[in-house]
C-alpha positions as CSV (number, residue, x, y, z in Angstrom):
1,X,15.7,35.7,-6.8
2,X,12.7,33.2,-7.8
3,X,11.6,33.8,-11.3
4,X,7.6,33.7,-12.0
5,X,6.7,31.0,-14.3
6,X,4.8,33.3,-17.8
7,X,2.8,30.5,-18.1
8,X,1.3,30.2,-14.4
9,X,1.9,33.9,-13.1
10,X,1.1,32.6,-9.4
11,X,3.9,29.9,-9.6
12,X,7.6,30.8,-9.4
13,X,11.4,29.1,-9.1
14,X,13.4,28.6,-6.5
15,X,16.3,30.7,-6.6
16,X,19.3,29.0,-7.3
17,X,20.8,29.0,-3.9
18,X,17.5,27.1,-3.0
19,X,17.8,24.4,-6.1
20,X,19.5,21.1,-6.1
21,X,19.6,20.5,-9.7
22,X,22.0,17.3,-9.4
23,X,19.3,15.1,-7.7
24,X,17.5,15.8,-10.3
25,X,14.5,17.3,-8.3
26,X,13.4,20.8,-9.4
27,X,11.6,23.1,-7.0
28,X,8.8,25.7,-7.4
29,X,7.1,28.0,-5.0
30,X,3.3,29.5,-4.9
31,X,2.2,32.8,-4.0
32,X,0.6,31.1,-1.1
33,X,3.8,29.4,0.6
34,X,3.3,25.8,-0.6
35,X,6.2,24.3,-2.5
36,X,6.2,22.0,-5.4
37,X,9.3,18.9,-5.7
38,X,9.2,18.0,-9.3
39,X,11.7,14.9,-10.3
40,X,12.8,15.9,-13.6
41,X,15.0,13.5,-14.0
42,X,12.1,10.7,-13.9
43,X,12.2,8.3,-16.9
44,X,8.9,7.1,-17.0
45,X,5.8,7.4,-18.4
46,X,4.1,6.7,-15.1
47,X,2.5,10.0,-12.8
48,X,2.9,10.0,-9.2
49,X,2.2,12.8,-7.0
50,X,2.3,13.1,-3.2
51,X,0.3,15.9,-1.7
52,X,2.0,15.9,2.4
53,X,1.5,17.5,4.9
54,X,3.0,17.1,8.9
55,X,0.5,16.5,11.4
56,X,2.1,16.4,14.9
57,X,-0.2,14.1,17.0
58,X,0.6,13.9,21.5
59,X,-2.1,11.4,22.3
60,X,-4.1,8.9,21.4
61,X,-7.4,10.6,19.8
62,X,-6.3,9.6,16.5
63,X,-7.5,13.5,15.2
64,X,-5.2,13.3,12.4
65,X,-6.8,9.6,11.1
66,X,-10.3,11.3,11.8
67,X,-9.2,14.3,9.8
68,X,-7.9,12.4,7.0
69,X,-11.2,10.4,6.5
70,X,-13.3,13.7,6.9
71,X,-11.6,15.9,3.9
72,X,-12.4,13.5,1.5
73,X,-16.3,13.7,2.1
74,X,-16.3,16.4,-0.1
75,X,-15.1,20.2,-0.6
76,X,-16.2,23.6,-1.5
77,X,-16.0,22.8,-5.2
78,X,-16.9,18.8,-4.9
79,X,-20.0,19.2,-2.4
80,X,-21.2,15.7,-3.2
81,X,-20.2,13.3,-0.3
82,X,-19.8,10.6,-3.3
83,X,-17.2,12.2,-5.5
84,X,-14.5,10.2,-3.7
85,X,-16.0,7.3,-4.4
86,X,-17.2,8.2,-8.2
87,X,-12.9,9.0,-8.2
88,X,-12.5,5.8,-7.9
89,X,-14.7,3.9,-10.1
90,X,-14.1,6.2,-13.2
91,X,-10.5,7.5,-13.1
92,X,-7.7,5.5,-14.6
93,X,-5.3,5.2,-12.1
94,X,-3.1,2.4,-10.3
95,X,-3.3,4.3,-6.8
96,X,-5.7,6.9,-5.6
97,X,-5.8,7.2,-1.7
98,X,-4.4,8.6,1.7
99,X,-2.6,7.7,4.3
100,X,-2.2,8.9,7.9
101,X,1.5,8.8,8.9
102,X,3.0,9.1,12.8
103,X,4.4,12.3,11.8
104,X,2.5,13.1,8.6
105,X,-0.6,12.6,6.6
106,X,-0.5,12.2,2.6
107,X,-3.0,11.7,-0.1
108,X,-1.3,10.3,-3.0
109,X,-2.3,9.0,-6.3
110,X,-0.1,7.3,-9.6
111,X,-1.3,6.4,-13.0
112,X,-0.7,6.5,-16.6
113,X,-3.6,8.9,-18.2
114,X,-2.9,12.2,-17.8
115,X,-6.1,13.4,-17.8
116,X,-7.1,11.3,-14.6
117,X,-3.8,12.3,-12.9
118,X,-5.7,15.9,-13.2
119,X,-8.6,15.6,-12.3
120,X,-7.4,13.3,-8.6
121,X,-5.3,16.0,-8.0
122,X,-7.9,18.5,-8.2
123,X,-10.2,16.9,-6.2
124,X,-7.4,16.4,-3.7
125,X,-6.0,19.3,-3.1
126,X,-9.5,20.6,-2.9
127,X,-10.0,18.5,-0.3
128,X,-7.3,19.0,1.4
129,X,-7.5,23.2,1.7
130,X,-11.1,23.3,1.4
131,X,-12.9,21.0,3.2
132,X,-16.7,21.0,4.1
133,X,-16.1,18.8,7.5
134,X,-20.0,18.9,8.3
135,X,-21.3,17.7,11.0
136,X,-23.6,15.0,9.7
137,X,-20.8,13.3,7.8
138,X,-18.4,13.4,10.8
139,X,-21.3,10.3,12.7
140,X,-20.8,7.9,9.1
141,X,-17.7,9.2,8.8
142,X,-15.9,9.1,12.1
143,X,-18.2,7.7,14.9
144,X,-22.4,8.4,15.6
145,X,-23.8,9.7,18.9
146,X,-24.3,6.1,19.9
147,X,-20.6,5.1,19.1
148,X,-21.7,2.1,17.2
149,X,-21.3,2.9,13.4
150,X,-19.0,5.2,11.6
151,X,-16.3,4.3,8.9
152,X,-13.5,4.9,11.3
153,X,-14.7,3.1,14.4
154,X,-15.8,0.1,12.4
155,X,-12.2,0.0,10.9
156,X,-10.4,0.3,14.5
157,X,-12.6,-2.2,16.2
158,X,-11.4,-4.8,12.8
159,X,-8.0,-3.9,13.8
160,X,-8.8,-4.5,17.5
161,X,-9.6,-8.2,16.4
162,X,-6.0,-8.9,15.4
163,X,-3.6,-10.2,18.1
164,X,-0.1,-8.1,16.2
165,X,-2.6,-4.8,16.2
166,X,-3.4,-5.6,20.2
167,X,0.4,-6.3,20.9
168,X,1.9,-3.4,19.1
169,X,-0.6,-1.1,21.1
170,X,0.6,-2.5,24.3
171,X,3.8,-2.1,23.4
172,X,3.2,1.4,22.4
173,X,1.8,2.3,25.9
174,X,4.2,0.7,28.4
175,X,7.1,2.5,26.0
176,X,9.7,5.1,27.9
177,X,8.8,7.5,26.0
178,X,5.2,6.6,25.7
179,X,4.6,6.2,22.0
180,X,1.0,7.7,21.3
181,X,-1.5,5.8,19.4
182,X,-2.0,8.2,16.5
183,X,-4.4,6.5,14.4
184,X,-6.9,6.3,17.4
185,X,-8.6,3.5,19.4
186,X,-12.2,2.6,19.4
187,X,-12.8,4.0,23.0
188,X,-10.9,7.5,22.1
189,X,-12.3,8.9,19.0
190,X,-15.8,9.1,20.7
191,X,-14.5,12.0,22.6
192,X,-14.0,13.8,18.8
193,X,-16.3,16.3,17.9
194,X,-16.5,18.3,14.6
195,X,-15.2,21.4,16.1
196,X,-11.7,19.8,17.2
197,X,-11.4,18.4,13.6
198,X,-11.7,22.0,12.2
199,X,-9.5,23.7,14.3
200,X,-6.7,21.2,13.9
201,X,-7.2,21.1,10.4
202,X,-7.2,25.0,10.5
203,X,-3.9,25.1,12.1
204,X,-2.1,22.6,10.0
205,X,-3.6,21.8,6.7
206,X,-1.9,25.3,5.6
207,X,-0.4,26.0,2.0
208,X,3.1,27.1,3.8
209,X,3.3,23.8,5.3
210,X,2.2,21.5,2.4
211,X,4.8,19.8,0.1
212,X,3.9,18.6,-3.4
213,X,6.3,16.0,-4.5
214,X,5.8,14.9,-8.3
215,X,7.3,12.6,-11.1
216,X,7.2,11.9,-14.2
217,X,6.1,13.5,-17.3
218,X,3.5,15.5,-15.6
219,X,1.5,18.9,-18.1
220,X,3.2,20.8,-15.5
221,X,0.6,23.9,-16.4
222,X,-1.9,22.4,-16.0
223,X,-1.4,21.0,-13.2
224,X,-0.2,24.1,-11.7
225,X,-3.4,25.4,-12.9
226,X,-5.3,22.4,-11.4
227,X,-4.0,23.5,-8.2
228,X,-4.4,26.9,-8.1
229,X,-7.7,27.0,-8.5
230,X,-7.9,25.6,-4.6
231,X,-5.0,27.9,-3.5
232,X,-6.2,31.4,-4.6
233,X,-9.0,31.1,-2.2
234,X,-7.2,29.8,0.9
235,X,-6.0,32.6,3.7
236,X,-2.4,31.6,4.7
237,X,-2.6,31.9,8.5
238,X,-3.0,29.0,11.0
239,X,-3.5,28.9,14.6
240,X,-0.6,29.9,16.6
241,X,-1.9,27.9,19.7
242,X,-2.6,24.5,20.1
243,X,-6.1,23.2,19.8
244,X,-8.2,23.2,23.0
245,X,-9.3,19.9,24.6
246,X,-7.2,17.2,27.0
247,X,-5.1,14.8,25.7
248,X,-7.1,11.6,25.2
249,X,-5.1,8.5,26.3
250,X,-6.6,4.9,25.3
251,X,-6.9,2.7,28.1
252,X,-3.9,1.1,29.7
253,X,-3.1,-2.3,28.4
254,X,-2.2,-5.4,30.5
255,X,1.1,-4.8,33.0
256,X,3.9,-5.8,31.6
257,X,7.8,-5.2,32.4
258,X,9.4,-3.6,29.7
259,X,13.1,-2.9,28.7
260,X,14.0,-1.3,25.4
261,X,17.6,-1.3,24.6
262,X,19.2,1.9,23.1
263,X,20.7,1.2,20.0
264,X,21.2,2.6,17.0
265,X,18.3,1.7,13.9
266,X,20.2,0.1,11.7
267,X,21.9,-1.9,14.7
268,X,18.4,-3.4,16.2
269,X,17.7,-4.3,12.3
270,X,21.0,-6.3,12.9
271,X,20.2,-7.9,16.0
272,X,16.9,-8.7,15.5
273,X,17.7,-11.8,13.3
274,X,20.3,-13.3,14.6
275,X,18.2,-12.8,18.5
276,X,15.2,-14.6,17.0
277,X,17.0,-17.7,16.0
278,X,16.5,-20.7,18.5
279,X,19.5,-20.8,20.4
280,X,19.8,-17.4,21.0
281,X,15.4,-17.5,21.8
282,X,16.8,-20.2,24.3
283,X,18.7,-18.4,26.2
284,X,16.8,-15.5,26.2
285,X,14.2,-17.6,27.8
286,X,16.5,-18.8,30.5
287,X,17.1,-14.9,31.0
288,X,13.6,-14.7,31.4
289,X,13.2,-12.1,28.7
290,X,10.7,-12.7,25.4
291,X,11.8,-10.5,21.9
292,X,9.4,-8.1,21.0
293,X,8.9,-7.3,17.1
294,X,11.1,-4.5,15.7
295,X,8.7,-1.8,15.0
296,X,5.2,-1.6,14.3
297,X,2.7,1.5,12.9
298,X,3.3,3.1,16.6
299,X,6.7,2.8,16.5
300,X,8.2,2.4,12.7
301,X,11.7,3.1,13.9
302,X,13.8,-0.6,14.2
303,X,14.5,-0.7,18.4
304,X,14.9,-4.2,20.7
305,X,12.1,-4.0,22.7
306,X,12.1,-7.3,25.5
307,X,9.2,-8.5,28.1
308,X,10.9,-9.3,31.4
309,X,9.6,-11.6,34.1
310,X,9.5,-11.0,37.5
311,X,13.1,-11.7,38.2
312,X,15.3,-10.8,35.3
313,X,17.8,-9.0,35.4
314,X,18.0,-6.0,33.1
315,X,21.9,-5.5,33.3
316,X,22.5,-9.4,32.4
317,X,20.2,-9.5,29.3
318,X,22.2,-5.8,28.7
319,X,25.6,-7.7,28.5
320,X,23.8,-10.5,26.6
321,X,22.6,-8.4,23.9
322,X,26.1,-6.7,23.7
323,X,27.9,-10.2,23.4
324,X,26.0,-10.8,20.6
325,X,26.6,-7.6,18.7
326,X,30.4,-7.8,19.3
327,X,30.6,-11.6,17.7
328,X,28.5,-10.8,14.5
329,X,30.7,-10.5,11.8
330,X,30.7,-7.4,9.6
331,X,29.3,-9.0,6.4
332,X,26.1,-10.1,8.8
333,X,25.3,-6.5,10.3
334,X,25.7,-4.8,7.1
335,X,23.6,-7.7,5.4
336,X,20.9,-7.5,7.9
337,X,20.7,-4.1,8.5
338,X,20.6,-3.9,4.2
339,X,18.1,-6.2,4.4
340,X,15.2,-4.7,6.8
341,X,16.1,-1.6,4.7
342,X,14.6,-3.9,1.9
343,X,11.4,-5.1,3.3
344,X,10.7,-1.7,4.5
345,X,10.9,-0.6,0.7
346,X,9.3,-3.7,-0.6
347,X,6.0,-3.3,2.3
348,X,5.8,0.4,1.3
349,X,5.6,-0.3,-2.6
350,X,3.2,-3.2,-2.2
351,X,1.1,-1.1,-0.1
352,X,1.0,2.2,-2.3
353,X,2.6,0.7,-5.5
354,X,5.7,1.1,-7.4
355,X,5.8,4.7,-8.5
356,X,4.8,6.1,-5.2
357,X,7.8,4.2,-3.5
358,X,10.0,5.8,-5.6
359,X,8.5,8.9,-5.7
360,X,9.1,9.1,-1.5
361,X,12.6,7.3,-1.5
362,X,14.1,9.7,-4.3
363,X,12.9,12.6,-2.4
364,X,14.1,11.5,1.2
365,X,17.7,11.0,-0.2
366,X,17.3,15.1,-0.9
367,X,19.0,17.1,1.6
368,X,15.7,19.4,2.0
369,X,13.4,16.6,2.7
370,X,12.3,17.3,6.3
371,X,12.7,15.4,9.3
372,X,9.6,12.9,9.0
373,X,10.5,12.5,5.1
374,X,14.6,12.3,5.1
375,X,16.0,8.5,4.3
376,X,18.0,7.3,7.5
377,X,21.4,6.9,5.4
378,X,23.5,5.9,8.0
379,X,26.2,2.7,7.4
380,X,25.8,0.4,10.5
381,X,28.9,-0.5,10.6
382,X,30.4,3.2,10.1
383,X,27.2,4.2,13.6
384,X,28.0,4.0,16.9
385,X,25.5,1.0,18.3
386,X,24.3,2.1,21.6
387,X,22.4,4.8,19.8
388,X,18.4,5.9,21.0
389,X,16.4,5.2,18.4
390,X,13.8,7.8,17.2
391,X,9.9,7.8,18.1
392,X,8.9,9.6,14.5
393,X,8.5,7.9,11.3
394,X,11.6,6.2,9.6
395,X,12.4,6.0,6.2
396,X,15.6,3.9,5.4
397,X,17.7,4.0,2.4
398,X,15.5,1.8,0.1
399,X,16.6,1.9,-3.7
400,X,13.8,1.3,-6.3
401,X,13.1,-2.8,-6.6
402,X,12.2,-5.0,-9.6
403,X,10.8,-8.8,-9.0
404,X,12.7,-11.3,-11.1
405,X,11.1,-14.9,-11.1
406,X,11.5,-18.4,-12.4
407,X,8.7,-19.5,-13.7
408,X,7.8,-23.3,-14.6
409,X,3.9,-23.9,-16.3
410,X,3.2,-27.9,-16.2
411,X,-0.5,-29.2,-15.6
412,X,-2.3,-29.4,-12.7
413,X,-2.0,-33.3,-12.0
414,X,1.0,-33.9,-13.3
415,X,2.3,-34.5,-9.6
416,X,5.4,-36.4,-10.5
417,X,7.1,-33.2,-12.9
418,X,5.5,-31.5,-9.4
419,X,8.2,-32.9,-7.0
420,X,10.6,-32.6,-9.3
421,X,10.2,-29.3,-10.1
422,X,9.6,-28.0,-7.0
423,X,13.1,-29.5,-5.4
424,X,14.7,-27.8,-8.3
425,X,13.0,-24.8,-7.3
426,X,14.4,-25.1,-3.8
427,X,18.1,-25.9,-5.8
428,X,17.8,-22.4,-7.1
429,X,16.7,-20.6,-4.4
430,X,19.8,-21.7,-2.6
431,X,22.1,-21.3,-5.0
432,X,20.5,-17.5,-5.1
433,X,20.9,-17.2,-1.8
434,X,24.7,-18.1,-1.5
435,X,25.4,-15.8,-4.8
436,X,23.9,-13.1,-2.9
437,X,25.8,-13.7,0.0
438,X,29.1,-14.0,-1.8
439,X,28.2,-10.2,-3.3
440,X,27.1,-8.9,-0.1
441,X,23.5,-7.7,-1.7
442,X,20.6,-9.0,0.1
443,X,17.5,-10.5,-1.8
444,X,14.0,-10.9,-1.0
445,X,13.0,-13.9,-2.1
446,X,10.4,-16.6,-1.7
447,X,8.5,-20.1,-3.3
448,X,4.8,-19.8,-5.0
449,X,2.1,-21.5,-6.5
450,X,-0.4,-20.3,-9.1
451,X,-3.4,-22.1,-10.6
452,X,-5.6,-21.0,-13.6
453,X,-7.6,-23.5,-15.0
454,X,-6.1,-26.8,-15.9
455,X,-2.5,-25.9,-15.4
456,X,-0.4,-24.9,-12.1
457,X,2.6,-22.2,-12.0
458,X,5.1,-22.6,-9.5
459,X,7.5,-20.2,-9.1
460,X,10.7,-18.7,-7.3
461,X,10.3,-15.1,-7.1
462,X,13.1,-12.6,-5.8
463,X,12.6,-8.9,-5.2
464,X,16.2,-7.0,-5.9
465,X,17.5,-3.5,-6.3
466,X,17.2,-2.5,-9.7
467,X,20.9,-1.8,-10.5
468,X,21.4,-5.3,-9.2
469,X,19.0,-7.1,-11.4
470,X,21.5,-7.3,-14.4
471,X,23.8,-9.0,-12.2
472,X,21.2,-11.6,-10.8
473,X,19.0,-12.3,-14.3
474,X,23.0,-12.9,-15.8
475,X,23.7,-15.2,-12.8
476,X,20.9,-17.3,-13.5
477,X,21.0,-17.1,-17.2
478,X,24.8,-18.8,-16.8
479,X,24.6,-21.1,-13.8
480,X,20.7,-22.6,-13.8
481,X,19.8,-24.3,-17.5
482,X,17.8,-27.0,-18.6
483,X,20.4,-29.7,-17.9
484,X,19.4,-29.4,-14.3
485,X,16.3,-30.6,-15.1
486,X,17.0,-32.9,-17.9
487,X,14.0,-35.3,-17.3
488,X,11.4,-33.0,-18.0
489,X,10.6,-32.2,-21.4
490,X,9.7,-28.7,-22.2
491,X,10.4,-25.3,-23.4
492,X,12.8,-22.9,-22.1
493,X,12.6,-18.8,-22.4
494,X,15.1,-16.6,-21.2
495,X,13.9,-13.7,-20.5
496,X,14.0,-9.8,-18.9
497,X,11.7,-10.8,-16.0
498,X,14.2,-13.9,-15.7
499,X,13.6,-17.3,-17.0
500,X,10.5,-20.0,-18.4
501,X,9.9,-23.1,-18.7
502,X,6.2,-24.5,-20.3
503,X,6.6,-28.5,-19.4
504,X,5.3,-30.3,-22.3
505,X,1.3,-31.2,-22.0
506,X,0.5,-27.7,-20.2
507,X,-1.2,-25.9,-22.9
508,X,-3.9,-23.8,-20.7
509,X,-7.5,-24.9,-21.9
510,X,-9.6,-22.4,-20.5
511,X,-13.3,-23.1,-19.1
512,X,-16.1,-22.3,-21.3
513,X,-20.0,-23.0,-19.1
514,X,-22.0,-20.7,-17.0
515,X,-20.8,-17.7,-14.5
516,X,-20.5,-20.0,-10.7
517,X,-20.7,-17.6,-7.3
518,X,-19.5,-18.3,-3.5
519,X,-20.9,-16.4,-1.2
520,X,-19.3,-16.5,1.9
521,X,-20.0,-14.0,4.9
522,X,-18.1,-13.8,8.1
523,X,-19.2,-11.7,11.4
524,X,-18.0,-9.1,9.7
525,X,-17.2,-9.4,6.2
526,X,-19.0,-10.4,2.9
527,X,-17.2,-12.2,0.6
528,X,-19.0,-12.2,-2.9
529,X,-16.9,-14.3,-5.6
530,X,-18.1,-14.2,-9.3
531,X,-15.6,-17.5,-11.3
532,X,-16.4,-16.0,-15.3
533,X,-16.0,-18.4,-18.2
534,X,-13.4,-17.2,-20.6
535,X,-16.0,-16.6,-23.7
536,X,-17.2,-13.6,-22.0
537,X,-14.3,-10.7,-22.6
538,X,-12.3,-9.3,-20.0
539,X,-13.0,-5.8,-20.7
540,X,-16.8,-6.6,-19.4
541,X,-16.3,-8.3,-16.5
542,X,-13.8,-5.3,-15.3
543,X,-16.8,-2.5,-16.8
544,X,-18.8,-4.9,-14.8
545,X,-17.0,-4.5,-11.3
546,X,-16.8,-1.0,-11.6
547,X,-20.5,-0.6,-12.7
548,X,-21.2,-2.4,-9.6
549,X,-19.1,-0.2,-7.4
550,X,-20.7,3.4,-9.0
551,X,-24.1,2.3,-8.0
552,X,-25.9,4.7,-5.6
553,X,-26.8,1.2,-3.7
554,X,-22.7,0.5,-3.0
555,X,-21.7,4.0,-2.4
556,X,-25.0,4.8,0.3
557,X,-23.9,1.5,1.9
558,X,-20.3,2.6,2.5
559,X,-20.8,5.9,3.0
560,X,-23.7,5.6,5.8
561,X,-20.9,4.0,8.4
562,X,-21.8,0.8,8.5
563,X,-18.3,-0.6,7.1
564,X,-15.2,0.2,6.7
565,X,-14.6,0.0,2.8
566,X,-16.1,-1.9,-0.3
567,X,-13.7,-3.0,-2.8
568,X,-13.5,-5.0,-6.0
569,X,-11.4,-6.8,-7.8
570,X,-10.4,-8.6,-10.9
571,X,-8.0,-11.4,-10.9
572,X,-7.2,-12.7,-14.6
573,X,-5.3,-15.6,-13.6
574,X,-8.1,-17.1,-12.1
575,X,-10.7,-15.1,-14.0
576,X,-12.9,-14.4,-11.2
577,X,-14.3,-11.1,-9.6
578,X,-14.5,-10.7,-6.0
579,X,-16.4,-8.3,-4.1
580,X,-15.9,-7.8,0.1
581,X,-17.1,-5.4,3.0
582,X,-14.1,-5.2,5.5
583,X,-15.5,-4.4,9.0
584,X,-19.0,-4.7,8.3
585,X,-22.1,-4.6,10.6
586,X,-24.0,-6.5,8.7
587,X,-22.8,-8.3,5.7
588,X,-26.4,-9.5,5.0
589,X,-27.9,-5.7,4.4
590,X,-24.6,-5.5,2.2
591,X,-25.1,-8.3,0.2
592,X,-28.3,-7.7,-0.5
593,X,-27.3,-3.9,-1.6
594,X,-25.2,-5.4,-4.2
595,X,-27.9,-7.7,-5.5
596,X,-30.1,-4.6,-6.0
597,X,-26.8,-2.8,-7.4
598,X,-26.4,-6.0,-10.2
599,X,-30.3,-5.6,-10.7
600,X,-30.3,-2.0,-11.5
601,X,-27.5,-2.6,-14.4
602,X,-29.8,-4.9,-15.8
603,X,-31.1,-1.3,-17.9
604,X,-28.2,-0.5,-20.1
605,X,-26.5,2.5,-19.4
606,X,-26.1,5.2,-21.6
607,X,-23.2,6.0,-24.2
608,X,-21.3,8.6,-22.3
609,X,-22.1,6.6,-18.4
610,X,-20.4,3.6,-20.3
611,X,-17.4,5.0,-21.7
612,X,-16.7,7.1,-17.9
613,X,-17.3,3.6,-16.5
614,X,-14.8,1.3,-19.2
615,X,-12.2,4.2,-17.9
616,X,-12.9,3.0,-14.9
617,X,-12.5,-0.7,-15.7
618,X,-9.4,-0.1,-17.2
619,X,-8.0,1.5,-13.5
620,X,-9.5,-1.6,-11.7
621,X,-7.1,-3.9,-14.6
622,X,-3.9,-1.4,-14.1
623,X,-4.5,-1.1,-10.2
624,X,-3.8,-4.8,-10.1
625,X,-1.3,-5.6,-12.8
626,X,0.3,-2.3,-13.2
627,X,0.8,-1.1,-9.6
628,X,3.3,-3.6,-8.5
629,X,5.6,-5.8,-10.1
630,X,4.0,-5.2,-13.5
631,X,6.3,-6.8,-15.3
632,X,6.6,-10.2,-13.0
633,X,2.5,-10.4,-13.5
634,X,2.8,-10.2,-17.2
635,X,4.9,-12.8,-17.3
636,X,2.8,-14.7,-14.8
637,X,-0.3,-14.0,-17.2
638,X,2.0,-14.8,-20.0
639,X,2.5,-18.1,-19.6
640,X,-1.5,-19.3,-18.2
641,X,-2.6,-17.5,-21.9
642,X,-3.9,-14.1,-20.8
643,X,-2.4,-10.8,-20.7
644,X,-3.5,-7.8,-18.9
645,X,-3.7,-5.5,-22.4
646,X,-7.6,-6.1,-21.9
647,X,-9.8,-4.6,-24.4
648,X,-12.9,-2.5,-23.8
649,X,-13.9,-1.4,-27.6
650,X,-16.0,-4.4,-27.3
651,X,-18.1,-3.4,-24.4
652,X,-21.6,-2.3,-24.8
653,X,-24.7,-1.1,-23.4
654,X,-26.0,-4.3,-24.2
655,X,-23.3,-6.7,-23.2
656,X,-23.4,-5.1,-20.3
657,X,-26.8,-5.3,-19.0
658,X,-26.6,-9.0,-20.5
659,X,-23.8,-10.0,-18.2
660,X,-25.7,-8.2,-15.3
661,X,-28.7,-10.5,-16.4
662,X,-26.0,-13.5,-16.2
663,X,-24.8,-12.7,-12.8
664,X,-27.9,-12.3,-11.3
665,X,-29.3,-15.8,-12.4
666,X,-25.6,-17.1,-10.8
667,X,-26.6,-15.4,-7.8
668,X,-29.5,-17.4,-7.1
669,X,-28.0,-20.8,-6.8
670,X,-24.2,-19.5,-5.4
671,X,-22.1,-22.1,-3.7
672,X,-22.7,-21.3,0.3
673,X,-19.6,-22.0,3.0
């Protein structure tokens, strides 16, 4: 029997028969039918939340993608279409956005500030279940009557310029069964209208279909009250018939002869690297076959796709691939299959942040996760090789990852030491991969280089499951040491992130002087980079960036449908602030809007406005340095003499106004490219 919560009477604890307490997840149900799963075993202060709705699609119209855009334009409680952009500039959150997947739409956020998290969740919940869906917003957010502008239309036209995206669409359209282009195409979104979006919303955006997933130290009663403000006014009955209208299909892609071999996803992931090796590639060319990408957004499940020449024989290709599978050692099969799972988890963490990757992975392991969220936990060695891969979403079993690194700081002009360090880092990479192979546990690594003022940072980074990090750190600390680069005079440090080496004579010297500007416009993008002297506090720079984005000029430019997005990013390593537009119909106009926005900030803000912008500045820094690989980025900044712990207490209306004046002066003499 469900037990009502005395502090939130419209929420009930699920009965014991529906709980899975041994997994650490506790379930609740709202009176409307919405289910809330909270990960009570989380041992971190980071708050993560995701509102997930099943949104099936069978055509290329992009209706689910368009609806994701439209619901964030406002709701019954938040009628101003600028609210979403205002919150992105105000809230101290690591991630605050939405994404359309093949079978679901997700509205999610993460951060450390409970007040910001509750405000963000309240806004998203209200927009999801009680959106305005106005016709005038449709022309700006999806596509206008002329079929030339609209944020979604601009986004899709930008994607179509990418060769990989065009290849993925062609493959999806000619696969059997055909994979729908669920995100839409430029020609298909023109066939949508606001009525179709309203009907789809009424059918699928229902509380009884939705899942609320949370993890971290949420104030639970406050969370439930925030969500209940919306749910109390939402009905529970959706449409019983599909939305009216015909199915929309994109124009046909260039014809190709395509074959997909029926291998299980784990085996496809294991075979693909082997078939990509030079020797196998040569043999495939002789067979008239070309190996295609393992997966794409439209076909996320790993599959072996081949394009065939007219005279190619499918049976011969099948025998060749089967022979390759038969000759693969079991260790390599397990390694390559698990590597693909780690790569998928890494991509998710890089895109949405570590907190949301952990949230989705943790819930995917539970027995009550719906099919589109459940993890594929099959072992390739225990799975039949020949099995049709699914056409839906695919979530491999990827545990939370952490990044370890070997970092070296040296003078930017010291080429001799640099060559020695580079050779040593390659040796470290080889030894690490050999160790990982002997352990039978793949890792994802790579060499990197970063520049900051007068110093250069070289490093070898490794993303590894958290429960395996201690073993790799132990290996590094006992097998790699100063004696291997004994000719290098420097200071070694073994730390939680790995190893750091500061070469003697590489003390950071910070830049003084004036603000420098780089302005570059592409055909469909604006790029403006402000390089600041270190005499200007990082807090002022972060607050300035968010204050610019919060001006009416910048918001109107985005909401007018003339570009897909406007972004700001702060890099404390290079001490640069970057403003960019994406899929922009006229970058020159966007640059003028940026100038007007900065000019408006020469007038001092009120104290309450300043406090709001400081909160947004904290979010800007956190989104860059706490969202993904926080420990590694903190170590990287420390070597360069910087810290992500930015002080906002010294920011004043006068200091912000003065900074805006200096930036305007610098913009009069940009470095043109």
